[in-house]
C-alpha positions as CSV (number, residue, x, y, z in Angstrom):
1,M,-98.0,-20.8,-36.2
2,T,-96.1,-23.7,-38.2
3,P,-97.6,-27.1,-38.6
4,R,-96.8,-29.7,-36.4
5,L,-94.6,-32.3,-38.3
6,F,-97.3,-35.3,-37.4
7,D,-100.0,-33.5,-38.9
8,L,-98.3,-33.3,-42.2
9,L,-98.4,-37.1,-42.5
10,P,-101.4,-39.0,-44.7
11,A,-104.3,-39.7,-42.7
12,L,-103.9,-43.5,-42.8
13,Y,-100.3,-42.9,-40.7
14,R,-101.4,-41.0,-38.2
15,L,-104.7,-43.5,-37.9
16,K,-102.5,-46.4,-37.8
17,D,-100.4,-44.6,-35.1
18,S,-103.5,-43.6,-32.9
19,Q,-104.4,-47.5,-32.7
20,L,-101.2,-48.3,-31.8
21,A,-101.2,-45.8,-29.0
22,A,-104.9,-46.8,-27.8
23,A,-103.9,-50.5,-27.4
24,R,-101.2,-50.0,-25.5
25,Q,-103.4,-47.1,-23.7
26,L,-100.4,-44.5,-24.7
27,Q,-101.0,-40.6,-24.9
28,M,-98.9,-40.8,-28.1
29,G,-98.1,-43.3,-30.8
30,P,-94.6,-44.3,-31.5
31,L,-94.8,-42.2,-34.5
32,Q,-96.2,-39.3,-33.0
33,S,-93.2,-39.5,-30.2
34,L,-90.4,-39.5,-32.6
35,L,-91.6,-36.6,-34.5
36,A,-91.8,-35.0,-31.2
37,L,-88.3,-35.1,-30.6
38,V,-87.8,-34.1,-33.9
39,E,-89.4,-30.7,-33.4
40,E,-87.5,-30.1,-30.2
41,Q,-84.5,-30.0,-32.1
42,L,-86.2,-28.1,-34.6
43,A,-87.2,-25.5,-32.6
44,V,-83.8,-25.1,-31.0
45,V,-82.3,-24.6,-34.6
46,D,-84.8,-22.5,-35.7
47,N,-84.4,-20.4,-32.5
48,N,-80.8,-20.3,-32.6
49,L,-81.3,-19.1,-36.4
50,D,-83.7,-16.0,-35.0
51,Q,-81.0,-15.2,-32.4
52,L,-78.4,-14.9,-35.3
53,Y,-80.1,-12.7,-37.1
54,D,-81.3,-10.6,-34.1
55,D,-77.4,-10.1,-33.0
56,Q,-76.8,-8.1,-36.2
57,F,-78.8,-5.4,-34.0
58,I,-77.5,-3.7,-30.8
59,E,-81.1,-3.5,-29.8
60,T,-82.1,-7.0,-30.1
61,C,-78.5,-8.8,-29.3
62,A,-77.9,-11.1,-26.5
63,D,-75.8,-9.3,-23.8
64,W,-72.8,-11.5,-24.5
65,V,-72.6,-9.9,-28.0
66,I,-72.7,-6.7,-26.8
67,P,-68.7,-6.0,-26.1
68,Y,-68.2,-7.6,-29.7
69,I,-70.2,-4.9,-31.5
70,G,-68.6,-2.4,-29.2
71,D,-65.1,-3.7,-30.1
72,L,-66.4,-3.7,-34.3
73,I,-67.2,0.1,-33.7
74,G,-64.4,0.8,-31.7
75,Y,-66.5,2.1,-28.1
76,Q,-64.2,2.7,-25.3
77,P,-65.9,1.7,-22.4
78,V,-66.0,4.4,-19.2
79,H,-67.4,3.9,-15.5
80,G,-70.9,4.8,-16.4
81,V,-71.4,7.3,-13.8
82,A,-74.4,9.4,-15.5
83,P,-77.7,7.6,-15.7
84,A,-77.6,8.5,-19.9
85,V,-74.3,6.3,-20.0
86,A,-75.3,3.2,-17.3
87,S,-76.5,0.8,-19.8
88,P,-73.7,-0.6,-21.9
89,R,-76.3,-1.4,-24.6
90,A,-77.6,1.9,-24.9
91,E,-73.8,3.4,-24.5
92,V,-73.2,1.3,-27.9
93,A,-76.4,2.1,-29.2
94,H,-75.4,5.5,-28.9
95,T,-72.2,5.4,-30.0
96,I,-73.3,3.8,-33.8
97,S,-75.7,7.3,-33.7
98,F,-72.8,9.7,-32.6
99,R,-70.7,8.1,-35.5
100,R,-73.0,10.0,-38.1
101,R,-72.4,13.2,-37.0
102,K,-69.0,12.6,-35.2
103,G,-66.5,15.8,-35.2
104,T,-69.5,18.3,-35.3
105,I,-69.6,20.5,-32.3
106,L,-73.0,19.4,-31.6
107,A,-71.9,16.0,-31.0
108,L,-69.3,17.2,-29.0
109,E,-72.0,18.6,-26.5
110,E,-74.3,15.9,-26.5
111,L,-72.0,13.7,-25.6
112,A,-70.2,16.2,-22.9
113,R,-74.1,16.2,-21.5
114,D,-74.6,12.6,-21.4
115,V,-71.4,11.2,-20.0
116,T,-71.5,14.0,-17.1
117,G,-74.8,14.1,-16.2
118,W,-74.5,17.8,-16.0
119,G,-75.0,21.1,-17.8
120,A,-72.6,21.3,-21.1
121,H,-71.9,23.5,-23.5
122,A,-69.2,23.1,-26.4
123,V,-67.7,25.9,-28.3
124,E,-65.4,26.2,-31.6
125,L,-63.2,28.7,-30.1
126,F,-61.6,30.0,-33.5
127,K,-65.2,31.7,-34.0
128,T,-64.2,34.1,-31.2
129,L,-60.7,35.1,-32.2
130,T,-59.8,38.7,-33.5
131,T,-59.1,37.8,-37.1
132,T,-59.8,39.5,-40.7
133,Q,-62.9,37.7,-41.8
134,Y,-63.0,36.3,-45.2
135,M,-65.8,38.0,-47.2
136,N,-67.6,35.3,-48.4
137,H,-68.2,34.1,-45.0
138,V,-68.3,36.5,-42.4
139,R,-68.6,35.8,-38.9
140,S,-70.7,37.7,-36.4
141,V,-67.8,38.1,-33.8
142,Y,-66.7,42.4,-34.0
143,Y,-63.2,43.3,-32.5
144,A,-65.1,46.2,-30.6
145,P,-68.0,44.9,-28.8
146,D,-71.3,46.6,-28.8
147,L,-70.8,48.4,-25.0
148,R,-74.5,49.3,-25.6
149,N,-75.8,45.5,-25.4
150,W,-75.8,44.2,-21.8
151,Q,-75.7,40.9,-22.8
152,V,-72.1,40.9,-24.4
153,Q,-70.9,42.4,-21.0
154,A,-72.8,40.2,-19.0
155,Y,-71.4,37.1,-20.7
156,I,-67.8,38.0,-20.9
157,D,-65.4,34.9,-19.9
158,T,-68.4,32.5,-19.7
159,A,-69.4,29.8,-22.0
160,F,-71.6,32.0,-23.7
161,D,-68.9,35.0,-24.4
162,A,-69.9,36.9,-27.7
163,V,-66.9,39.2,-27.4
164,S,-63.7,38.9,-30.0
165,H,-60.3,37.5,-28.3
166,N,-56.3,37.9,-29.2
167,V,-54.9,34.2,-29.9
168,D,-53.7,32.4,-26.8
169,V,-50.9,29.8,-27.8
170,R,-50.5,27.8,-24.7
171,R,-52.4,24.6,-24.5
172,I,-56.0,24.3,-23.7
173,A,-55.9,20.8,-22.7
174,A,-53.8,21.7,-19.7
175,Q,-55.9,24.5,-18.9
176,R,-53.9,27.0,-19.4
177,G,-54.7,28.6,-22.5
178,R,-58.2,29.3,-24.3
179,Y,-58.4,31.0,-27.5
180,N,-56.8,29.5,-30.7
181,I,-57.8,27.8,-33.8
182,P,-57.7,24.0,-32.7
183,N,-59.2,24.6,-29.6
184,I,-62.8,23.7,-28.6
185,A,-63.7,24.3,-24.8
186,I,-66.3,22.2,-23.2
187,F,-67.8,24.0,-20.1
188,L,-69.5,22.3,-17.7
189,W,-72.3,23.3,-14.8
190,S,-71.5,20.8,-12.0
191,L,-74.2,22.4,-9.6
192,N,-77.8,21.3,-9.8
193,S,-80.9,23.1,-9.2
194,Y,-83.2,22.2,-6.7
195,S,-86.8,23.6,-6.3
196,L,-88.7,25.3,-3.2
197,T,-92.6,25.1,-4.0
198,L,-94.5,27.5,-2.4
199,V,-92.9,28.6,0.1
200,P,-93.7,31.6,2.3
201,A,-91.0,34.0,1.7
202,A,-88.8,35.0,5.1
203,A,-89.6,38.5,6.7
204,S,-86.8,40.7,7.0
205,P,-86.4,41.5,11.2
206,A,-86.0,44.8,10.2
207,N,-89.2,45.6,8.7
208,A,-91.2,48.5,10.1
209,A,-94.7,50.2,10.1
210,G,-95.1,52.7,7.4
211,R,-92.0,51.1,5.2
212,P,-91.5,49.0,2.5
213,Q,-91.9,45.3,3.4
214,C,-88.4,43.2,3.3
215,F,-88.5,39.7,2.7
216,R,-85.9,36.7,1.5
217,F,-86.4,33.6,-0.6
218,S,-84.7,31.6,1.8
219,P,-86.7,29.9,4.6
220,L,-83.8,30.0,6.7
221,G,-84.2,34.0,6.3
222,A,-80.1,34.6,4.6
223,D,-79.2,35.8,1.3
224,I,-79.1,33.3,-1.5
225,P,-78.7,33.3,-4.9
226,L,-81.4,31.8,-7.3
227,F,-80.5,29.6,-10.0
228,T,-82.6,28.7,-13.0
229,N,-84.8,25.6,-13.9
230,P,-83.0,24.3,-17.1
231,V,-85.0,23.6,-20.0
232,S,-84.1,20.6,-21.6
233,Q,-82.5,20.6,-25.0
234,G,-84.1,16.7,-25.7
235,A,-82.6,13.4,-26.1
236,Q,-80.7,14.7,-28.9
237,I,-79.4,18.1,-29.1
238,N,-80.4,19.8,-32.6
239,T,-79.2,23.7,-31.3
240,P,-76.2,24.7,-29.0
241,A,-77.5,25.4,-25.5
242,T,-78.2,28.7,-24.6
243,P,-78.2,30.0,-20.7
244,V,-81.7,28.7,-20.3
245,N,-80.6,25.0,-21.2
246,V,-78.2,25.3,-18.2
247,P,-78.3,25.1,-14.3
248,D,-76.8,28.8,-13.9
249,R,-77.3,31.7,-11.3
250,L,-80.2,34.0,-12.4
251,L,-79.1,37.6,-13.2
252,R,-80.2,40.7,-12.8
253,R,-80.5,41.9,-16.2
254,V,-81.5,38.4,-17.8
255,L,-84.4,38.4,-15.3
256,C,-85.3,42.0,-15.9
257,Q,-85.4,41.0,-19.6
258,D,-87.5,38.2,-19.1
259,V,-90.4,39.9,-17.5
260,R,-90.6,42.6,-19.6
261,S,-91.5,39.6,-22.2
262,G,-94.8,39.0,-20.4
263,A,-96.5,36.0,-21.3
264,G,-93.5,34.9,-23.2
265,A,-91.3,34.9,-20.2
266,V,-89.2,31.9,-20.0
267,Y,-87.6,32.1,-16.2
268,Y,-90.8,33.6,-14.6
269,G,-94.1,32.0,-14.9
270,E,-95.5,28.3,-13.7
271,G,-93.5,25.5,-14.1
272,K,-90.5,27.6,-15.0
273,S,-87.5,28.9,-12.6
274,L,-89.4,31.7,-10.7
275,V,-93.0,32.6,-9.7
276,L,-94.5,35.1,-6.5
277,K,-97.9,34.6,-5.2
278,L,-99.5,37.4,-3.3
279,G,-102.5,36.6,-1.7
280,G,-102.7,33.6,-3.7
281,A,-102.8,35.3,-6.8
282,I,-99.7,34.8,-9.2
283,L,-97.9,38.1,-9.6
284,N,-98.1,39.2,-13.6
285,P,-94.3,40.0,-14.7
286,Y,-95.2,43.4,-15.3
287,Q,-96.6,43.9,-11.9
288,I,-92.6,42.7,-11.3
289,Q,-89.7,45.2,-10.9
290,V,-85.8,43.6,-10.9
291,C,-83.4,45.7,-9.6
292,D,-80.2,46.1,-7.0
293,L,-81.5,45.6,-3.5
294,S,-78.3,45.2,-2.0
295,G,-77.3,46.8,1.5
296,P,-77.6,46.1,4.9
297,D,-81.4,45.5,6.7
298,G,-83.5,48.5,7.1
299,S,-81.6,50.3,4.2
300,W,-81.6,48.0,1.0
301,A,-81.3,49.9,-2.4
302,N,-83.9,50.8,-4.8
303,L,-86.7,50.6,-2.0
304,P,-89.9,51.6,-3.3
305,P,-91.1,54.9,-2.9
306,S,-94.1,55.8,-0.1
307,S,-96.3,56.3,-2.8
308,G,-97.2,56.1,-6.0
309,Y,-94.9,53.1,-7.2
310,P,-96.2,51.2,-10.3
311,Y,-95.1,47.8,-9.0
312,A,-96.7,45.1,-7.0
313,A,-93.1,43.9,-5.8
314,A,-89.3,44.6,-6.3
315,I,-87.1,41.2,-6.6
316,D,-83.1,40.7,-6.8
317,P,-82.5,37.5,-8.2
318,E,-78.9,37.2,-7.0
319,L,-79.4,38.1,-3.5
320,G,-82.5,36.3,-2.9
321,R,-84.3,39.3,-1.9
322,I,-88.1,40.9,-2.1
323,V,-89.7,43.9,-1.3
324,L,-93.1,45.0,-1.0
325,P,-94.4,48.4,-1.1
326,A,-94.9,50.1,2.2
327,G,-98.9,49.8,3.0
328,S,-98.9,46.4,2.1
329,G,-100.1,45.2,5.7
330,A,-99.1,41.3,6.3
331,P,-99.1,40.3,3.2
332,Q,-99.4,36.3,2.3
333,L,-96.5,36.1,0.1
334,E,-95.2,32.8,-1.3
335,T,-92.3,31.7,-4.0
336,T,-91.6,29.1,-5.9
337,F,-88.0,29.4,-6.8
338,Y,-84.7,26.8,-7.6
339,Y,-81.4,27.1,-5.4
340,G,-77.9,25.8,-6.1
341,F,-76.3,22.8,-4.4
342,N,-73.9,20.0,-5.4
343,A,-76.2,16.7,-4.7
344,D,-78.9,14.9,-3.6
345,M,-78.4,15.6,0.2
346,A,-79.5,17.4,3.2
347,G,-83.0,17.4,2.0
348,G,-84.9,18.9,-0.5
349,E,-87.8,18.2,-3.0
350,Y,-85.3,15.7,-5.2
351,S,-87.2,12.2,-4.8
352,R,-86.3,9.9,-1.7
353,E,-88.7,7.6,-1.8
354,Q,-86.3,4.8,-1.8
355,G,-84.7,5.7,1.2
356,F,-88.0,5.3,3.0
357,V,-87.4,2.8,6.1
358,V,-91.1,2.1,7.1
359,Q,-93.1,1.2,4.2
360,G,-97.0,1.6,3.6
361,A,-99.7,4.0,4.9
362,A,-98.7,7.0,6.9
363,L,-100.0,9.5,9.4
364,P,-100.3,12.8,7.4
365,F,-99.1,16.6,8.8
366,P,-101.3,18.8,8.5
367,D,-104.2,15.8,9.4
368,T,-106.7,14.9,6.2
369,V,-109.0,13.6,8.2
370,S,-112.0,15.7,9.4
371,P,-112.4,16.4,12.3
372,P,-108.8,16.6,12.2
373,R,-106.9,13.9,15.5
374,Y,-103.9,16.5,15.7
375,T,-103.7,20.5,14.8
376,T,-99.9,20.8,15.8
377,L,-96.7,19.1,15.2
378,Q,-96.2,17.9,18.9
379,Q,-99.8,16.9,19.1
380,A,-99.2,14.7,15.7
381,L,-96.2,13.4,17.7
382,D,-98.1,11.8,20.7
383,F,-101.0,10.7,17.8
384,A,-98.0,8.5,16.8
385,D,-96.6,7.8,19.9
386,S,-100.1,6.2,20.9
387,Q,-100.1,4.0,17.6
388,L,-96.8,2.2,18.6
389,A,-96.3,-0.7,20.1
390,P,-93.8,-3.3,20.6
391,G,-92.4,-4.8,17.1
392,R,-94.8,-2.1,15.2
393,E,-93.7,0.7,12.7
394,V,-95.4,3.9,12.2
395,T,-94.8,7.0,10.2
396,L,-95.4,10.6,10.3
397,E,-95.2,12.2,7.1
398,L,-94.9,15.7,7.1
399,H,-96.5,17.6,3.5
400,G,-95.3,20.8,2.1
401,S,-92.1,22.7,2.0
402,G,-91.8,26.1,3.7
403,T,-91.0,27.0,7.5
404,L,-93.2,25.5,10.4
405,V,-92.3,27.3,13.5
406,T,-93.0,25.0,16.4
407,T,-92.5,25.1,20.1
408,P,-90.0,22.5,21.5
409,L,-90.8,19.1,20.7
410,S,-90.6,15.8,22.8
411,I,-90.6,12.2,21.3
412,N,-90.8,8.9,23.2
413,V,-90.5,6.0,21.0
414,P,-92.1,2.9,23.0
415,A,-89.9,-0.3,23.6
416,G,-89.5,-2.0,20.5
417,A,-91.1,0.1,18.4
418,T,-90.1,2.2,15.2
419,L,-91.1,6.0,14.8
420,E,-90.0,7.6,11.4
421,V,-90.4,11.3,11.0
422,R,-90.2,12.4,7.4
423,A,-90.9,14.7,5.0
424,A,-93.3,13.5,1.9
425,D,-91.1,12.7,-1.0
426,G,-91.7,16.0,-3.0
427,S,-91.5,18.1,-0.1
428,C,-89.2,20.2,2.1
429,P,-90.2,21.5,5.2
430,V,-88.3,23.4,7.6
431,L,-89.2,23.3,11.7
432,D,-88.1,26.2,13.3
433,L,-87.9,25.5,16.8
434,S,-88.3,27.8,19.7
435,G,-86.2,25.3,21.8
436,E,-84.9,21.6,20.9
437,I,-86.6,18.3,19.5
438,S,-86.0,16.1,23.0
439,V,-85.7,12.3,22.1
440,S,-86.5,9.6,24.8
441,G,-87.2,5.7,24.2
442,G,-87.4,2.1,25.6
443,P,-85.2,-0.9,25.3
444,S,-84.9,-1.4,21.1
445,S,-86.5,1.6,20.1
446,S,-86.0,3.2,17.0
447,L,-86.5,6.7,15.5
448,I,-86.1,7.5,12.1
449,M,-85.7,11.3,10.8
450,N,-85.6,11.9,6.8
451,G,-86.1,15.0,4.8
452,L,-86.0,17.4,7.7
453,V,-84.5,20.8,7.8
454,V,-84.0,21.8,11.7
455,S,-83.2,25.2,12.8
456,S,-83.7,27.2,15.9
457,S,-84.3,31.1,16.3
458,T,-84.0,31.0,19.8
459,A,-82.6,34.4,21.4
460,P,-79.0,33.9,22.4
461,G,-79.4,34.3,25.9
462,Q,-82.1,31.4,26.6
463,P,-80.1,28.8,24.3
464,P,-81.4,25.3,24.2
465,V,-79.0,22.1,24.8
466,A,-79.0,21.5,20.9
467,L,-81.5,20.8,18.1
468,I,-81.9,17.5,19.1
469,H,-81.1,16.5,22.5
470,V,-81.3,12.6,23.5
471,P,-80.9,12.7,27.3
472,A,-79.4,10.5,29.8
473,K,-83.0,10.3,31.6
474,A,-86.7,10.0,30.5
475,S,-89.1,12.5,31.3
476,G,-90.4,10.0,33.7
477,G,-87.1,10.2,35.7
478,G,-85.9,6.8,34.7
479,D,-83.0,5.6,32.1
480,N,-83.3,6.9,28.3
481,Q,-82.7,3.3,26.9
482,L,-83.6,4.7,22.9
483,G,-81.6,1.9,21.1
484,S,-81.0,4.0,17.6
485,L,-81.3,7.3,16.1
486,A,-81.3,7.6,12.4
487,I,-80.6,11.1,10.4
488,N,-81.0,10.8,6.6
489,H,-81.0,13.3,4.1
490,C,-81.9,15.8,6.7
491,T,-80.1,19.4,8.0
492,L,-79.5,20.6,11.4
493,V,-78.2,23.6,10.7
494,P,-74.7,24.5,11.7
495,G,-74.8,27.3,14.4
496,W,-78.9,26.4,14.6
497,A,-79.8,29.2,12.6
498,L,-78.3,31.9,9.6
499,A,-77.7,35.4,10.0
500,P,-79.1,37.2,6.8
501,N,-75.7,37.6,5.4
502,G,-75.6,33.8,6.0
503,A,-73.5,33.6,8.6
504,P,-74.2,30.9,11.5
505,Q,-75.7,32.8,14.3
506,Q,-74.6,30.2,17.3
507,G,-71.1,28.9,15.8
508,N,-69.9,27.1,18.7
509,A,-73.8,25.3,19.9
510,P,-74.0,21.3,18.9
511,A,-76.5,20.3,17.0
512,L,-77.0,17.2,18.9
513,V,-76.5,16.1,22.0
514,A,-76.5,12.3,23.2
515,A,-76.1,10.9,26.4
516,P,-77.4,7.2,26.5
517,A,-75.3,4.2,27.0
518,G,-75.5,1.9,23.9
519,L,-77.3,4.4,21.6
520,Q,-76.3,3.7,17.9
521,I,-76.6,6.8,15.8
522,S,-76.6,6.5,12.1
523,I,-76.4,9.8,9.6
524,Q,-76.2,9.3,6.1
525,K,-76.3,12.5,3.3
526,S,-77.3,14.9,5.7
527,V,-75.7,18.1,6.5
528,I,-75.0,18.2,10.7
529,G,-73.5,20.8,13.0
530,A,-71.6,20.0,15.7
531,L,-71.8,16.8,17.8
532,R,-71.7,15.6,21.1
533,I,-71.9,12.0,21.8
534,E,-71.2,10.2,25.4
535,S,-68.5,8.0,25.4
536,L,-70.9,4.7,25.5
537,A,-72.5,5.7,22.3
538,T,-71.4,5.0,18.8
539,A,-71.7,7.4,15.9
540,N,-71.9,6.3,12.1
541,L,-71.5,8.8,9.4
542,S,-71.3,8.6,5.9
543,D,-71.5,11.0,2.7
544,S,-72.3,13.6,5.2
545,I,-71.0,17.2,6.5
546,L,-70.0,17.3,9.7
547,D,-69.9,21.5,10.2
548,A,-68.9,23.0,13.5
549,T,-68.6,26.2,11.4
550,S,-65.2,26.6,12.1
551,R,-61.9,24.4,11.5
552,T,-60.8,25.3,15.0
553,N,-64.1,24.6,16.9
554,V,-65.1,21.6,18.2
555,A,-66.9,19.0,16.1
556,Y,-67.1,15.6,17.9
557,A,-66.5,15.1,21.5
558,A,-68.7,14.7,24.7
559,S,-70.8,16.9,26.1
560,D,-67.6,18.8,28.0
561,N,-66.3,20.3,24.2
562,S,-63.1,17.9,25.3
563,S,-63.7,14.6,26.4
564,A,-63.7,12.0,24.0
565,G,-67.0,11.1,22.2
566,G,-68.3,7.9,21.5
567,A,-66.5,5.5,19.1
568,L,-66.9,7.3,15.7
569,T,-67.0,6.1,12.0
570,L,-67.0,8.2,9.1
571,Q,-67.2,7.2,5.3
572,G,-67.2,9.5,2.5
573,C,-67.3,12.8,5.1
574,T,-66.3,16.2,5.2
575,V,-65.6,17.2,8.8
576,I,-65.0,20.8,9.8
577,G,-63.9,21.1,12.9
578,K,-61.9,19.2,15.6
579,V,-62.6,15.7,16.7
580,H,-61.9,13.6,19.9
581,A,-63.5,10.4,20.6
582,T,-62.5,7.2,22.1
583,L,-62.2,4.8,18.7
584,F,-62.2,5.5,15.0
585,S,-63.7,2.4,13.9
586,L,-63.1,3.3,10.5
587,I,-62.5,6.4,8.6
588,S,-62.7,6.1,5.2
589,N,-62.5,8.3,1.9
590,S,-62.8,11.6,4.0
591,I,-61.4,15.2,4.6
592,V,-60.8,16.6,8.6
593,W,-60.3,19.9,8.0
594,A,-59.3,21.2,11.6
595,G,-56.8,23.0,13.5
596,L,-56.0,24.3,16.8
597,A,-56.6,27.7,18.0
598,P,-53.7,29.9,19.6
599,K,-53.5,28.8,23.4
600,D,-55.7,25.8,22.7
601,A,-56.6,23.6,25.3
602,W,-56.2,20.6,22.8
603,T,-53.4,18.7,22.2
604,A,-54.2,18.0,18.4
605,P,-57.1,18.6,16.1
606,L,-57.6,14.7,15.7
607,I,-57.6,12.7,18.8
608,A,-58.4,8.8,18.9
609,D,-58.3,7.4,22.9
610,R,-57.7,3.9,21.6
611,K,-54.7,3.6,18.9
612,Q,-54.6,-0.1,18.5
613,T,-57.6,-0.5,16.8
614,G,-59.6,0.8,14.1
615,C,-58.1,2.4,10.5
616,I,-58.0,5.7,8.9
617,R,-57.7,4.7,5.4
618,F,-57.4,7.3,1.9
619,C,-58.5,10.4,3.8
620,F,-57.1,13.7,4.5
621,L,-55.9,14.4,8.0
622,P,-54.6,18.0,10.0
623,I,-51.4,18.3,11.3
624,A,-50.2,16.2,14.0
625,S,-53.4,13.6,14.2
626,I,-53.2,10.9,16.9
627,T,-54.9,8.3,15.5
628,P,-54.6,4.3,14.8
629,R,-52.6,3.0,11.8
630,Q,-53.3,4.9,8.9
631,F,-53.3,3.5,5.0
632,Q,-52.9,6.1,2.0
633,C,-53.6,8.8,3.6
634,V,-52.7,12.8,3.2
635,E,-51.4,14.2,6.4
636,Q,-51.6,18.5,6.8
637,A,-47.9,19.8,6.1
638,E,-46.0,22.4,4.9
639,N,-46.2,22.6,0.8
640,A,-47.9,19.5,0.9
641,P,-51.4,18.7,-1.0
642,Q,-54.3,20.3,0.9
643,P,-58.3,20.3,-0.2
644,V,-59.4,23.4,-2.1
645,F,-62.9,24.5,-1.0
646,Y,-65.3,26.8,-3.0
647,S,-66.9,27.9,0.4
648,L,-67.1,26.5,3.8
649,R,-70.2,28.4,4.8
650,Y,-73.2,26.5,4.8
651,G,-76.1,28.0,2.5
652,D,-73.6,28.9,-0.1
653,P,-74.5,26.9,-3.7
654,A,-71.0,25.6,-3.6
655,Y,-70.7,24.6,0.2
656,A,-68.2,21.9,0.4
657,K,-67.3,21.4,-2.9
658,L,-63.9,20.6,-4.0
659,A,-62.7,22.9,-6.4
660,P,-61.3,21.2,-9.9
661,S,-57.5,22.8,-9.0
662,T,-57.6,20.6,-5.7
663,D,-54.2,18.4,-5.9
664,P,-55.1,14.9,-7.4
665,A,-53.8,13.3,-4.2
666,I,-57.3,14.4,-2.8
667,R,-59.5,14.8,-5.5
668,Q,-58.3,11.4,-6.9
669,G,-57.2,10.2,-3.5
670,A,-60.1,8.0,-2.5
671,D,-60.0,4.3,-2.7
672,D,-62.1,3.9,-6.2
673,G,-60.4,7.2,-7.5
674,G,-63.0,9.7,-6.4
675,E,-62.6,12.9,-4.4
676,M,-62.3,12.6,-0.6
677,G,-64.9,14.3,1.3
678,A,-68.7,14.3,1.5
679,F,-69.2,14.5,-2.0
680,H,-67.3,11.6,-2.9
681,F,-70.6,9.4,-3.9
682,V,-70.8,12.1,-6.8
683,L,-68.0,10.6,-8.5
684,A,-66.9,13.9,-10.3
685,P,-63.5,12.9,-11.0
686,Q,-64.8,9.4,-12.9
687,R,-67.5,11.7,-14.6
688,E,-64.5,14.1,-15.9
689,T,-62.1,11.0,-16.9
690,D,-65.6,9.4,-18.9
691,L,-65.6,12.7,-20.8
692,R,-62.3,12.9,-22.0
693,V,-62.4,9.3,-23.0
694,R,-65.6,9.7,-25.2
695,I,-64.4,13.2,-26.3
696,Q,-61.3,12.0,-27.6
697,E,-63.1,9.4,-29.9
698,Y,-65.0,12.4,-31.5
699,L,-62.6,15.0,-31.7
700,P,-61.4,16.2,-35.2
701,V,-57.9,15.2,-36.4
702,G,-55.3,18.0,-35.4
703,L,-57.8,19.6,-32.3
704,E,-57.6,20.1,-28.9
705,F,-59.9,20.5,-26.1
706,G,-60.2,21.6,-22.7
707,V,-62.7,21.6,-19.5
708,F,-64.0,24.2,-18.0
709,Y,-66.4,24.5,-14.9
710,E,-69.2,27.4,-14.7
711,T,-70.0,26.2,-11.5
């Protein structure tokens, strides 16, 4: 520590100054006070000198210096959507690091990964051209591929294509051509992999005694493709990406070769892409056969023989199917696997903790107290209700993933109280109801649901009213006065349940019916079946999918399927089906994909009774919509832009996702230049724009690049 100026003076002067301070009853003498003021100014100068030195480096410079350093190195600002580029300081620091590797293919690949936040792979396409090779630099690309090598065939026309191609002189920047000497391809995997941990496999309804036991990975009992859990390449990429480094579909051939590696498997095993547990024990890779199990239920291909089968299980990762040999009895089969989806929504094992409304301790289900206070979900809900009082908040937290078969549930929230029923962070419970969830409450009461997947396997002849029913009358006969119902990160399965082929079992059935006057319904980042909301209730949806399973079905109306439902707000939503509301308070950045069936009683697929109030902005609307004033909307018409979806079937990995070929008027038609629809919050066009800006800085002179989506 630097000595104080006063301490550097001769003792005689310090003593004399102390005597003056004592005589005048002061803490410091006049000389010491003067030097203290000088010291203060010297400290300011010293700190300024230190900061001037720190400002020479991006790691320690002041915030106001960051733009100046960025300008000196030619940094181009971007939207900063992905976490890796969200900090300007980190981005400028990365730019300095990238300058040392400017023009290399690995730098381009790392840029693509960090800027978009997606899986990425960069390829110099001249290496795959069919040309005469220089004998001093022989490449491992042959004109005629080895047809006995399955890897060559499996990856043709993908990012990992190893087959030689003829030259294509069309421009890669416009995605017209691909294989040419100056071309570099940036391949992106925009779907993410999401885990389901220790989920009981869903038995096929066609299982019979004495036959092989058939199962599906999906808790909803439908075919789904399995995805890989990508292995990180590290903060800095030193080797090009391989199929194990990107979130892609898990192919049969790939998994077959992997399980034959035993302990060296990269896809099968704890902490990897796939695990099977039979009777509580993990199956050895050598006990698994990978094969094609396609075909209708009861007659799948390649079923194990009745005797002498050397494997414990056969699996098909492309269809999400499992077969156990005959004689397995009632096996306890659990799976850990990954599925594909476009964003953190609709419930899953992704982090939702920041969205929890009620903080603090929660009542766990199953109960951890001995003896347990409750054993069934209905008992747990009743116990939670008993803990409620006016002004009090209580949480019931469901732990674990997988299907929970339960009877019809009843929830009654006392006046002024709040009940949150949520999945624990990192859990994804699936409630398979034999009826409905009936909700009632007193004045100013609130029910919050978070992270749940709700389905109903009720026989078609005995359907309940809806998956969630908020009746006009409470069970005691009085008025149901529930104040608010919030549904966050949930799925109310469109069509109630899925058939084995993924089709909705009851496409016209509503997922939520709400009758009480004054009820406020809020839905965020969820997938919801059709809504039936009476005219005096209100519904506010954001970043969600409202799916009636067909564009000619009714997605939103009153309980009679034709009268106007309550006031509706849509912000960043995709609606599949017809909509009739008393009022569109606000519809923004949304897509309403609806149409009229032949001889339809509806006059238009989108109707608002009150046209003098409300607003619709930056939306895609069906033809002949009856709405309040519109601003910057795209209306369906002949030769007009319209959305191009990969799939509109719930359960598909690219469900409700817009294809990159969608017209910019829709894919970049939102108020912030993003895409319309439920995945507006993903900001995919902004990520792509960031990529094009950053790649251009590092592209060698004379070369061109193109962006290609693998998923």
